[in-house]
C-alpha positions in Angstrom: 43.4 178.9 61.5 44.5 181.3 64.2 48.1 179.5 64.8 49.4 180.8 61.0 48.6 184.4 62.4 51.9 184.6 64.1 55.4 183.9 62.3 56.8 181.6 65.2 53.6 178.8 64.8 54.3 179.2 61.1 57.7 178.2 61.0 57.0 175.1 63.6 54.2 174.1 61.3 56.4 174.6 58.2 59.5 172.4 59.9 57.1 169.6 60.7 55.4 169.4 57.5 59.0 169.6 56.2 60.3 167.1 58.3 57.4 164.2 57.4 57.8 164.9 53.9 61.2 164.2 54.6 60.6 161.2 55.9 57.5 159.9 53.6 60.4 160.5 50.9 62.8 158.3 52.6 60.5 155.5 53.0 58.9 155.8 49.4 62.5 155.7 48.2 63.8 153.0 50.4 61.3 150.9 48.8 61.3 151.6 45.8 64.7 151.1 45.5 64.7 147.4 46.7 65.3 144.7 43.8 63.3 142.2 45.4 60.9 141.8 49.0 60.5 138.0 48.8 62.3 135.0 47.3 59.6 134.9 44.3 60.7 138.0 43.1 64.1 136.4 41.9 64.6 134.2 39.2 65.6 130.2 40.0 68.6 129.1 41.9 68.2 132.7 43.5 66.9 134.3 46.7 66.1 137.7 48.3 68.4 138.4 51.1 68.2 140.9 53.9 69.7 143.8 52.1 66.7 143.0 49.6 69.0 142.1 46.8 68.9 139.1 44.8 71.5 136.4 45.8 73.1 133.7 44.3 72.1 130.2 46.5 75.5 128.3 46.5 75.1 124.8 46.7 77.2 123.1 48.9 78.8 119.6 48.1 78.9 117.4 51.1 81.2 114.7 51.0 80.3 111.6 53.1 83.2 110.5 55.5 82.7 106.9 56.6 84.2 106.3 60.2 85.4 103.0 60.9 85.3 102.8 64.6 85.9 99.3 65.7 89.3 99.1 66.0 89.0 102.7 68.6 86.7 100.3 69.9 88.3 97.3 70.3 91.4 98.7 71.6 89.2 100.8 74.6 87.6 97.7 75.7 90.6 95.9 76.4 92.2 98.6 78.1 89.2 98.8 80.3 89.6 95.0 81.1 93.0 95.6 81.8 92.5 98.3 84.2 89.6 96.0 85.8 92.1 93.1 86.2 94.4 95.6 88.0 92.2 96.7 90.3 91.3 93.5 91.3 94.3 91.3 90.8 94.3 90.7 94.8 91.3 89.2 94.3 92.1 87.3 91.5 95.4 86.0 93.2 93.4 85.2 96.6 95.2 87.7 98.7 93.4 90.4 100.5 95.5 93.3 100.4 93.1 95.7 101.8 92.1 94.0 104.9 95.9 93.6 105.4 96.3 97.5 105.1 93.5 97.7 107.3 95.7 95.2 110.1 99.0 97.5 109.3 96.9 100.5 110.1 95.4 99.7 113.4 98.8 97.9 114.4 100.7 101.2 113.6 97.8 102.6 115.8 97.8 100.8 118.6 100.9 99.8 119.3 103.5 102.5 118.0 103.6 106.6 119.2 101.4 106.1 122.1 101.7 108.6 125.0 102.8 106.0 126.9 105.9 106.0 124.7 106.8 109.5 124.3 105.4 111.0 127.8 105.2 115.3 127.2 108.3 116.9 128.5 107.6 120.0 130.3 110.0 123.0 129.6 110.9 125.7 131.4 109.4 129.1 129.8 112.1 132.0 130.0 109.5 134.3 130.7 106.8 132.2 132.8 108.2 134.1 135.9 110.2 136.9 135.7 109.4 138.3 139.2 111.7 135.4 140.4 115.1 135.9 138.3 117.3 133.5 140.4 115.2 130.4 139.3 116.7 131.4 136.0 120.2 132.2 137.0 119.9 135.7 136.7 121.3 138.1 139.2 121.2 141.8 139.5 
């Protein structure tokens, strides 16, 4: 055993062996301190938790709530019918409002606000021709 001949090498081996023994003892102690490993290790109405202890099973009481949804569905149905009637009221009365709106838009686009009614006015730009100041009423 050549590695035990020097004190430095033997010190490293002793520290490594001590470390491995400490890890082994930790694993053995943690395994032996467990109260349970599986649910069958605990009694009836108990289960093995993630902390390896037996916990009592809590019984959750369920309350059954009967939802009566007929009245809200009737209200929603009536609302949808009224909405459909409002949207289609012009068809029910025999009016054709959408075509009248299209006619009004085309009338406005064709009859009003054309370029012939409002010709472009040419305004003099005060800085357009600065080389001729007499044109703008400036005299030096």
